[in-house]
C-alpha positions in Angstrom: -81.9 46.6 39.9 -83.7 46.5 36.6 -82.0 46.0 33.3 -83.3 46.1 29.8 -83.0 42.8 27.9 -83.8 42.0 24.3 -84.8 38.6 23.0 -82.8 38.0 19.8 -85.0 35.3 18.3 -88.4 33.7 19.0 -87.0 30.5 20.4 -84.8 32.3 22.9 -85.2 31.6 26.6 -84.1 34.6 28.7 -81.6 34.0 31.5 -83.1 32.6 34.8 -81.8 32.8 38.3 -82.7 29.4 39.8 -80.8 29.7 43.1 -77.6 31.4 44.2 -76.0 34.4 42.5 -75.8 33.0 39.0 -78.3 33.0 36.1 -78.6 30.1 33.7 -78.3 30.9 30.0 -79.9 28.8 27.3 -78.7 27.7 23.9 -80.8 29.6 21.3 -78.7 28.9 18.2 -75.9 26.4 17.5 -73.2 26.5 15.0 -70.0 24.7 14.2 -66.9 26.2 12.5 -66.4 24.7 9.1 -63.5 22.2 9.4 -62.1 23.6 6.1 -61.7 27.0 7.8 -59.9 25.5 10.8 -57.5 23.5 8.6 -56.3 26.5 6.7 -54.8 27.9 9.9 -56.2 31.3 9.2 -58.3 33.2 11.7 -61.9 32.2 11.0 -64.9 34.5 10.9 -68.6 34.2 11.5 -69.0 33.5 7.8 -67.1 30.2 8.5 -69.8 28.9 10.9 -72.4 26.4 9.7 -75.6 26.9 11.7 -77.9 24.0 12.8 -81.6 24.8 13.4 -82.5 22.1 16.0 -79.4 20.6 17.6 -75.9 19.5 16.8 -74.0 16.2 17.0 -70.4 17.3 17.1 -67.1 15.5 16.8 -63.9 15.6 18.8 -61.9 18.8 18.1 -64.9 20.7 16.6 -65.3 24.3 17.5 -68.9 25.0 18.6 -70.5 28.5 18.7 -73.6 28.9 20.9 -75.7 32.0 20.7 -77.5 32.7 24.0 -80.5 34.5 22.4 -80.3 37.9 24.2 -78.7 41.3 24.2 -78.5 43.2 27.5 -78.2 46.8 28.3 -75.8 46.8 31.2 -75.8 49.9 33.4 -72.6 52.0 33.6 -70.1 50.5 36.0 -71.4 46.9 35.6 -70.0 43.9 33.7 -71.3 40.5 32.8 -69.3 37.2 33.3 -70.1 34.1 31.3 -68.8 30.8 32.6 -69.6 27.2 32.0 -72.1 25.5 34.3 -70.3 23.1 36.7 -71.5 20.0 34.8 -70.9 21.3 31.2 -67.6 19.6 30.7 -68.5 16.4 32.4 -71.7 16.0 30.5 -70.6 17.3 27.1 -66.8 17.3 26.8 -67.0 21.0 25.8 -64.4 23.5 27.0 -65.2 27.2 26.9 -62.4 28.6 24.6 -61.6 31.7 26.6 -62.3 30.2 30.0 -64.6 33.1 30.8 -66.5 35.6 28.7 -66.7 39.2 29.8 -69.2 41.8 28.6 -68.8 45.4 29.6 -71.1 48.4 29.7 -70.3 49.3 26.1 -71.6 46.0 24.7 -75.2 47.2 24.6 -76.2 47.5 21.0 -79.4 46.0 19.6 -77.4 43.3 17.8 -74.8 42.7 20.5 -75.9 39.1 21.3 -74.1 37.2 24.0 -72.5 33.9 22.8 -70.0 31.3 23.9 -67.5 29.4 21.9 -66.5 25.8 22.9 -63.8 23.3 21.9 -65.0 19.7 21.8 -62.7 17.2 23.6 -65.0 14.3 22.6 -68.0 13.7 20.4 -71.4 14.6 21.8 -74.7 16.4 21.2 -76.4 19.7 22.2 -79.9 21.0 21.6 -81.6 24.3 21.5 -82.6 25.1 25.0 -79.7 23.3 26.7 -78.1 25.1 29.7 -74.3 25.2 29.1 -73.5 28.6 30.4 -74.2 30.7 33.5 -73.8 34.5 33.9 -73.3 36.9 36.8 -73.4 40.7 36.7 -71.0 42.5 38.9 -69.5 45.9 39.5 -66.7 46.8 37.1 -63.2 47.2 38.4 -62.8 50.6 40.0 -60.4 53.1 38.5 -57.0 52.5 40.0 -53.6 53.9 39.5 -50.5 51.7 40.1 -47.7 53.0 42.1 -44.4 51.2 41.5 -42.3 50.4 44.5 -39.1 48.4 45.1 -40.4 46.6 48.2 -43.7 46.1 50.0 -42.0 45.4 53.3 -44.3 42.4 53.9 -43.4 38.7 54.7 -43.5 36.3 51.7 -46.2 33.7 51.8 -44.4 31.2 49.6 -45.5 31.8 46.1 -48.3 30.8 43.8 -50.3 27.7 44.9 -49.1 27.7 48.5 -51.2 28.1 51.6 -48.4 29.3 53.8 -48.7 26.3 56.1 
């Protein structure tokens, strides 16, 4: 399947599938939310982000915004999942704030750049070109209709977190 992708800035590396079903995404622009905006307790905006051209040394409890340098025209019925690479937290102490990012087939404008927002659990450093995020494109959830019932008539397995053994 072919998809149209737009590079958002000259330094942007487009996603690359190295092995497996996931494509690595690369940091193209790095920002940190101004600590003054966070301390007010109000909802911050993109105007509250300080952008760093080369890299960022961050402090514990900083909120980091990473632009991935691309916009993508997803076909109808497809969605994009952004998740941290397996070593991101161990290497950087950064936690993806929403746990996962989802892009649907309406996020397809010329300026709809994919990005990720992180919370720093310790100090560290990231550079332009670092791989912190990976993406996967999948089929969107099919249209379903819920039918409410009073019982399924099935045996209980034991609840959340059980294997039934």
